[in-house]
N, C-alpha and C positions, 0 to 999 in steps of 0.2 A: 581197702578201705580207703578212700581220699582225706587225707588231715591237711587241712591249709594251714601249717606251720613254717617258719625257717626250716626245722629238723627235716620237714618230709621235702622239702625244695631241695636240699641238700643231697638227701640220697638219690632223688631223679637226676641231680646233677653228676653224681658220682658216676651213676649208671651210663650216662651219656658219654661220660669222661672215659668210659670201659671200651666204648663202641669207637667205630672210625669217625665218627663225626666231632667238630669240634664247636662247644657251644659259645658264645659271646654274648654280650649285655651291650647293646648301643642304642643312642638315642635314633628317632627315625620317626618317619610317619607311615608306618607299614598298615597296610588296611586291615590286617588281622590281627596285628599285633607282634607279627613276627615273619620272619625270611627266613626260607630254607636252600640254600644253594647247592644243590645234589651234587654237580660236575666237582665242588670243590670240598663237598662234605662240611660245610659250615652250618651252623644254624643260630642264627640271631634273634634275639628276643628285644624287645622295647626295655630299657633298663628303669624307666617311668614308672611301669606297669608296679601295683602292688605284689606282695607275696601270692596271692590269689589268682591274680591274672598271669603271673609268670607260671605258676602251677600249671592253671589250664591250657595256657599256651605250650607247653612242654608236653601236656598230656595228648593234646591233640596231634602235636609232631610225631608221638610215638605210635601213635596211632594210624596216622598217614605217612611214614616213613620206615623202610627196612631197615631196621638197625641191625650191625653184625654183631650177633650174640657169641658166637664162639669165643670171645677173648672174657667173656663175663662171668664173674667170680658166681660161687653156687646160690647167695644171697641176690646178687644183683637178677640173675638169671629168675630168680623165684620172683623178684618184684616186678620184672620186665612182664612175665605172664599171667602176673595177677593184673597191671595194667591195662594189658590187651584186652581183657574183660571186662573191665570198669566203664560206666557209661560217663561220658564228660558232660558236666554240667555247662550249660550256657548262661 
């Protein structure tokens, strides 16, 4: 279940932090609101997005990018599996 709160955003950020990707918030005019540099393993999200926009962008990235879950804690592994099965609201 997706909750559009700052605490839920922090949980997603923590989960991505345990993967092999680095998450950054930058200004930019990305058409989708984010950019994924797969070769450098960097995720960039528009820093001017609302909390809801950031969560939706990160959920879209999680669904479309293979994260290395081998370093995930049990809590983040469970969250990752739940998010993989959750439809993203556009």
